[in-house]
C-alpha positions, 0 to 999 in steps of 0.5 A: 108408931105414925104419931111420934114419926110425924112429930119428928117431921114436924119438928124438922120444919116440914108442914105436915097434916095428919090423918087418924082413924081416931079423930081425937088423936089427930087433933092431939097431934096437931096441938102438940106439934103444931101441925093440922089434922085432916077428916079424911086421908084424902084431905090429909094427902091434898097438895103433898109431895109425900104422903107416909102411912103407918098403920097395922096391917094390910086391911088398915092400910087398904082402909086408909089408902083405898076409896073415895076419901082414901090417900090415893084419891087426894094425892097430886100427880107425881106424889109419892106414897110411903108405906111404913106399914109392915104388911104383905108383899101382896099388898105392897104390889097391889098399891104400887100398881094402883099408884102407878095407874094414877101417875103416883110413886109408891115405896114400901118402907116397913119400919122396925123398932117398935113404939120406942124406936119411933119416939126416939127417932131410931 
């Protein structure tokens, strides 16, 4: 779902850099929408005011947000991580606490509507 969601942001005129665990998907997105692809979540998050994440589950979320190459590591003070994953309340609380320790904001904002909703901007 993140692919079309990021596309809507790019089409609205925002500068968008994407990361995907499958590099070819990120490169395809960059070609299609004119944005940039990054090699790690930290590089994708660098200098962004808002970082959006939409993956499959708690473990996927932790894999792209935490660690030396995770999104939190690349975010500047005052930036906000918006998580669109339909994940557990426990991981939302965990990420909120870790973001706060780094001077970052965190918003738990799961989405519904599936792939069709994301493509159609619903």
